[in-house]
C-alpha positions in Angstrom: 101.9 127.6 86.9 103.9 126.2 84.3 102.1 123.0 82.2 103.4 119.6 82.6 101.8 115.8 82.1 102.0 114.3 85.1 100.8 110.2 85.2 99.0 109.0 88.2 99.7 105.3 88.7 96.5 103.9 90.3 94.5 106.9 90.0 90.9 105.4 90.5 91.2 103.5 93.7 90.6 105.2 96.8 93.7 106.7 97.9 94.5 107.6 94.1 91.4 108.8 93.0 91.5 111.6 96.1 94.3 112.9 94.6 93.5 113.0 90.8 90.6 115.1 92.0 92.2 117.3 93.9 94.9 118.0 90.6 92.3 117.9 88.4 90.9 120.6 90.0 93.4 122.4 91.6 96.7 122.5 88.5 94.2 123.5 85.2 97.9 124.1 83.5 99.0 120.3 84.0 97.5 117.3 82.1 96.7 114.7 84.4 97.2 111.4 83.2 95.0 108.6 85.8 96.5 105.0 84.8 94.2 102.1 86.4 93.9 98.8 85.6 90.6 98.9 87.2 90.9 95.6 89.6 88.0 95.2 92.2 89.8 97.7 93.9 89.6 100.6 91.2 86.0 102.3 90.2 86.0 105.0 87.8 82.9 106.1 89.6 84.8 107.7 92.2 85.9 110.0 89.6 82.7 111.2 87.6 83.0 114.6 88.9 85.9 115.7 87.1 86.0 112.6 84.1 84.7 115.5 82.0 87.4 118.2 82.8 89.2 119.4 79.7 92.8 119.0 81.1 91.9 114.9 82.5 92.9 111.7 80.0 92.3 107.9 82.0 94.2 105.2 80.3 93.4 101.7 80.9 96.5 99.7 80.9 98.3 96.9 83.7 101.8 98.4 84.9 103.4 94.5 85.2 103.0 95.7 81.2 106.8 96.8 80.6 105.7 97.4 77.3 102.6 99.4 77.1 104.7 101.4 80.2 107.4 102.3 78.3 105.0 103.4 75.2 102.8 105.1 77.2 105.8 106.9 78.8 107.3 107.4 74.6 104.3 109.0 73.4 103.4 111.7 76.1 106.8 112.2 78.0 105.4 112.9 81.4 106.8 115.5 83.8 105.9 113.8 86.9 104.6 110.6 87.6 102.7 110.1 91.3 102.8 106.3 91.9 100.1 105.0 93.9 99.4 102.1 92.2 99.7 98.9 94.2 98.5 95.7 95.7 97.4 96.7 99.0 95.1 94.5 100.8 97.6 92.7 103.9 95.4 89.4 104.2 95.0 89.1 100.3 99.0 89.1 100.3 98.8 86.0 102.9 97.1 84.5 100.1 98.5 85.4 97.0 101.9 86.8 97.5 102.8 86.7 93.6 100.6 89.3 92.5 101.9 91.7 95.1 105.5 91.1 93.7 104.0 90.9 90.1 102.6 94.3 91.0 104.2 96.8 93.5 107.7 95.1 92.5 107.6 94.3 88.8 105.1 97.1 87.9 107.4 99.6 90.3 110.8 98.6 87.9 108.5 98.5 84.3 107.8 102.7 85.6 111.5 103.2 86.6 112.4 102.0 83.5 110.0 104.2 81.8 110.6 106.7 83.1 114.3 106.6 83.5 114.4 106.2 80.0 112.8 108.7 78.2 114.1 111.5 80.8 117.4 110.7 79.9 116.6 111.8 76.9 114.5 114.4 78.0 116.5 116.0 80.5 116.4 115.1 84.2 115.3 118.4 85.6 112.0 119.7 86.7 111.7 115.5 86.3 110.0 114.1 89.5 109.5 110.1 90.5 107.2 110.0 93.3 106.5 106.9 94.7 103.5 106.7 97.5 104.4 103.5 100.3 103.0 102.7 103.4 104.4 102.6 107.1 104.5 98.8 107.4 107.9 98.4 105.8 108.7 99.4 108.8 107.9 96.5 110.8 105.6 96.2 113.9 106.1 98.7 117.4 105.4 97.9 120.5 103.7 99.7 123.0 105.8 103.5 122.7 107.6 104.2 120.4 107.4 106.5 116.7 108.7 105.0 113.3 110.6 107.5 112.2 112.1 108.1 108.3 115.3 106.6 109.6 113.9 103.8 111.3 115.5 100.8 109.3 113.1 98.0 107.5 111.4 95.3 109.1 108.3 94.2 106.9 106.0 91.6 108.6 103.6 90.2 105.7 104.0 89.5 101.7 102.6 93.1 101.6 104.8 95.0 103.3 107.8 93.0 102.0 106.8 94.0 98.0 106.4 97.1 99.1 109.6 97.4 100.9 111.1 96.1 97.9 109.6 98.8 96.1 110.7 101.7 98.1 114.3 100.0 97.7 114.3 99.9 94.2 112.9 103.8 93.8 116.0 104.6 96.1 118.2 102.2 93.7 117.4 104.3 90.6 117.6 107.8 92.6 121.7 106.8 93.6 122.6 104.6 90.3 120.6 106.7 87.4 120.1 109.8 89.3 116.4 109.8 88.6 115.0 112.0 90.5 112.5 110.2 93.2 110.6 111.5 96.6 108.9 108.9 98.5 106.5 109.4 101.1 105.4 106.6 103.6 101.6 107.2 104.9 99.8 105.7 107.7 96.5 103.6 107.5 93.8 106.1 105.7 89.8 105.9 105.8 87.5 108.7 103.9 84.5 108.2 101.6 85.5 105.8 98.5 87.3 103.1 100.1 87.0 99.8 99.2 84.7 97.2 101.9 87.3 94.9 102.2 89.2 97.5 104.8 88.6 97.8 108.5 86.4 101.0 108.5 84.1 100.8 105.4 83.8 97.4 106.5 82.5 97.8 109.0 79.8 100.2 108.2 78.8 98.5 105.5 78.0 95.2 107.8 76.4 97.5 110.5 74.2 98.3 107.4 73.3 95.1 106.8 73.2 93.6 109.7 76.4 91.1 109.7 78.9 90.4 112.3 81.9 92.8 112.7 84.8 90.8 112.7 87.4 91.7 115.4 91.3 89.6 114.7 92.3 88.6 117.8 91.0 90.5 120.9 91.6 93.5 118.7 94.3 94.8 120.6 96.2 96.6 117.6 96.8 99.5 117.3 97.0 101.9 113.9 97.3 105.5 113.6 94.7 106.8 111.4 94.8 109.8 108.2 92.3 110.9 106.7 92.2 110.7 102.7 92.1 114.2 101.9 94.6 115.0 104.1 96.7 112.2 102.6 96.0 113.8 99.4 96.7 117.0 100.4 100.1 115.5 101.8 100.9 114.4 98.1 100.4 117.8 97.0 102.8 119.9 99.0 105.3 116.7 99.0 105.1 116.0 95.1 105.9 119.9 94.7 108.5 121.3 97.8 109.6 118.1 98.7 113.8 118.1 98.5 114.5 115.7 95.9 115.8 112.0 97.3 114.3 112.4 100.5 111.4 110.1 102.5 108.8 112.0 104.4 106.4 109.8 106.8 102.6 111.1 106.6 100.5 110.3 109.8 97.7 111.7 111.7 99.1 111.6 115.4 95.8 109.2 115.9 96.4 106.7 117.1 93.2 103.5 117.7 92.9 100.0 119.0 90.9 98.0 117.1 88.3 97.6 119.2 88.3 100.8 120.2 87.9 102.2 117.1 85.0 100.0 116.2 82.8 101.0 119.0 83.0 104.2 117.8 81.5 103.3 114.4 79.2 101.2 115.6 77.8 104.6 118.5 77.8 106.7 115.3 75.8 104.4 113.1 73.4 103.7 116.2 73.1 107.3 116.8 72.6 107.8 113.0 70.1 105.0 111.8 68.3 105.7 115.8 68.8 102.6 117.2 69.2 102.5 120.9 73.1 102.7 121.4 74.8 99.5 122.2 72.8 98.4 118.9 75.8 97.5 116.1 78.7 96.3 119.4 76.2 93.4 119.3 77.5 92.4 116.4 81.1 92.4 117.1 82.7 88.4 116.9 86.4 87.8 117.5 88.1 85.9 114.9 91.5 83.9 114.8 94.1 86.7 114.6 96.1 87.2 111.3 99.3 85.2 110.2 102.1 87.6 111.5 99.9 90.4 112.5 101.9 94.0 114.0 100.7 94.9 117.1 101.3 98.5 116.3 102.3 101.7 113.7 102.8 104.7 115.0 104.1 108.2 112.5 106.4 109.9 113.4 105.1 112.9 111.1 106.9 116.3 111.9 109.0 116.4 108.9 107.1 117.1 106.6 105.3 119.5 109.2 108.1 121.3 109.9 109.7 121.5 106.2 107.0 121.7 104.6 104.0 123.1 106.4 102.1 120.3 106.0 99.6 118.8 108.6 96.3 116.9 109.1 93.5 119.0 108.7 90.7 116.5 110.6 90.4 115.2 114.3 89.4 111.5 113.9 85.6 112.0 115.2 84.6 114.8 112.6 86.7 112.6 110.2 84.9 109.0 111.1 81.8 111.5 111.0 81.9 112.5 107.9 83.1 109.1 106.8 79.9 107.4 107.9 77.9 110.3 106.5 79.2 109.8 102.6 78.9 106.2 103.0 75.0 106.6 104.2 74.3 109.2 101.6 75.9 106.6 98.6 74.2 103.1 99.5 74.3 102.8 96.3 77.7 103.3 95.0 78.6 100.4 97.8 76.6 98.1 96.1 77.9 98.2 92.7 81.2 98.3 93.7 80.7 95.3 95.4 78.6 93.5 93.0 81.1 94.7 89.7 78.6 97.1 88.3 80.6 99.3 87.6 82.7 97.8 85.1 79.0 98.2 83.0 80.0 101.9 83.1 83.1 101.5 82.4 82.6 99.8 79.2 79.6 103.0 78.3 81.6 106.0 79.5 85.3 104.5 77.3 84.4 102.2 74.5 84.6 104.8 72.2 87.4 106.4 73.3 
């Protein structure tokens, strides 16, 4: 495998850290640069197992700083970009939409500009700007049907609107400047290292602390779930074998109503904690529905399966058990990420670098 310099943005976050780990371990000839702003959801403790690897470099920076991105690209002249850095929580986008415009739209355009300018000089051949996006750009489905790569965009929240905009910019740079790009749109991820604002780790954490489990509306909203390590594997396959200019949907073929999903978590947690079945379910609390809450997402992922040979490795029941086991074994991680103590770790690890 030829030597490459790869920039992974958002690599201290939930999905990004799994991608960084996979690339650092699988491709020792690559130099992996992990760029992260270290917001509340970015935690370098997600990567303690690979932080001293000779082919790994951490860069603390903000993609909203266009000049910093330009300098970074001019210094390192990356061969590829895997762009995962994003604000991603729908509820936060409803209260702070401009944060999502800045990071998800302007930040993406800053990276596109930096890549375009350097690659225009170095040559576009063998370069790739890989933009990781979400199925939420497609809007909401009724009971039937699936999201295809050809489904028209219909974003319903400030978050999905910002991601849809960034997708369009990536395609526009391919069309206008011939920037080599690929895009993937993935369904909901779950697994180790997810910040406990998202449904699954939130429920696990609240059950551990005997707090209510808030369920929007009647819990009828349906999501397709994919184990995060399977998503990282898909990203690896698309980066190395995807067709330039294409879009690939990534999904788990694994639909669950929110209420049914939470009840599965409750049952597994009761079993793991030695509590009578039904103990955790008593914590379920129905709350006022989210504004503009999409009813159902469902990804049609046969394109990546048929063309690139990827498929999910875990059934949901196995994945959720592995996820719960990880959180139970890493309670200190949960406590520290919710308290911000990891910033002390960052200063200790990187202040002298």
